C-alpha positions in Angstrom: 248.4 170.0 16.5 250.0 168.9 20.0 251.5 165.2 20.1 251.9 164.3 23.7 252.7 160.6 24.4 249.9 157.8 24.4 251.4 157.1 27.8 248.7 156.0 30.3 248.6 158.4 33.0 246.7 157.6 36.2 243.6 154.8 36.7 241.4 156.5 39.2 237.7 156.0 40.3 237.4 153.1 38.0 237.8 155.0 35.0 239.3 153.8 32.1 242.7 154.3 31.0 243.3 155.7 27.9 241.6 154.0 25.1 244.9 153.4 23.1 247.0 152.1 25.6 244.2 150.0 27.8 245.0 146.7 26.0 248.9 147.0 26.5 248.4 148.2 30.0 246.3 144.8 31.0 248.9 142.6 29.1 252.1 144.5 31.2 250.0 143.6 34.4 249.6 140.1 33.7 253.3 139.9 32.6 254.2 141.9 35.6 256.5 144.0 33.5 256.5 147.0 31.2 257.2 147.4 27.8 260.8 148.5 26.9 262.1 149.9 23.8 265.2 151.4 22.9 263.7 154.2 20.9 260.7 156.1 20.8 258.6 155.7 17.3 256.1 158.1 15.9 253.5 155.5 16.9 253.9 156.1 20.5 252.2 159.7 20.4 248.7 160.7 19.5 247.9 163.9 17.5 245.4 166.0 19.4 243.7 168.9 17.8 244.8 172.6 18.5 241.4 173.7 19.2 239.5 171.7 22.0 236.1 173.0 21.1 235.9 171.9 17.3 234.9 169.6 15.1 238.1 167.6 15.1 238.2 167.5 18.7 234.8 165.6 18.5 236.4 163.2 15.8 238.9 162.7 18.2 237.0 161.7 20.9 235.7 158.8 18.7 232.7 159.9 17.3 232.0 159.4 13.3 232.2 162.2 10.9 228.5 162.7 10.4 227.9 162.6 14.2 230.6 164.9 14.9 229.0 167.0 12.3 225.7 167.0 13.8 227.0 167.5 17.4 229.0 170.3 16.2 226.1 172.1 14.0 224.4 171.9 17.1 227.0 173.3 19.3 227.7 176.4 16.9 224.4 177.2 16.0 223.5 177.8 19.7 220.5 180.1 20.3 221.2 183.0 22.2 219.8 183.6 25.9 220.1 180.8 28.5 221.2 178.4 28.8 224.8 179.5 27.8 227.8 177.9 26.2 231.1 177.2 27.7 232.2 180.1 25.3 229.6 182.4 26.4 230.0 184.2 29.9 229.0 181.8 32.5 228.3 178.9 30.0 228.4 175.1 30.4 231.1 172.9 29.3 231.4 171.9 25.5 231.8 168.0 26.9 228.3 168.1 28.4 227.0 168.6 24.9 229.3 165.6 23.6 228.3 163.6 26.1 224.4 164.9 26.5 224.2 163.8 22.7 224.2 160.3 24.1 221.1 161.2 26.6 218.1 159.9 25.0 219.9 157.0 23.0 219.2 153.2 24.0 221.3 151.4 26.2 222.1 147.5 27.0 223.7 145.5 29.3 223.6 142.6 27.3 226.7 140.4 26.8 225.5 140.2 23.1 228.0 142.0 20.8 225.4 142.7 18.2 223.8 144.4 20.5 226.7 146.5 21.4 227.7 147.4 17.9 223.8 148.6 17.5 223.8 150.8 20.0 227.6 152.1 19.3 226.1 152.6 15.6 223.3 154.5 17.0 225.6 156.6 19.0 227.7 157.4 16.1 231.2 155.9 17.7 233.6 155.4 14.9 234.7 152.2 13.7 238.2 152.5 15.4 236.7 152.8 18.9 234.0 150.4 18.3 236.7 147.7 17.6 238.7 148.8 20.8 235.8 148.6 22.7 234.7 145.2 21.7 238.1 143.7 22.0 237.4 140.1 23.1 240.7 140.3 25.7 238.8 143.0 27.3 235.1 141.5 27.2 235.1 140.8 31.4 236.0 144.5 31.8 233.7 145.8 28.9 230.6 144.0 30.6 230.9 145.7 33.8 229.2 148.4 32.2 226.3 149.3 29.8 226.9 150.2 26.6 226.3 153.8 27.1 228.3 154.1 30.1 231.2 152.5 28.6 231.1 154.9 25.7 231.0 158.0 28.0 233.8 156.6 30.1 235.9 156.5 27.1 235.1 159.8 26.1 235.7 161.1 29.5 239.1 159.2 29.3 240.1 160.8 26.0 239.1 164.2 27.0 241.6 165.0 29.8 244.2 164.0 27.0 243.1 167.1 25.4 243.9 169.5 28.1 247.6 168.3 28.7 
């Protein structure tokens, strides 16, 4: 298991900062100072699965166990022929299957938190990521996108950390 630092890297194209540091980053902007510690604790690192195309990777991206298992079974039981997976020659990306899971799911732009939780439960987003997304301090940022767009942005933000 790889353990890179959780520190945010770059905020670009209005994408989210890695979910574990979004709140800390916003606080540091408001206070116009950065958090300074004399030692680095083990909480400063996040565990990343060794195999990036795996059931563990799906759970790392924020899916609950049941949904991660369903997506993983879909991926591993891929029928032969076209289209091909990335593990096949000239195949498409695992992340496309991961995000494609949300394609036909309901969506909301509502300010009603209950509707957001309902959609995220249907998507199979785990409780930890739901709580981070629904943090009241981040409400104004969250409401700039729909539930589905925000969840896809969260997955997009987390997935590059798996490539480092």
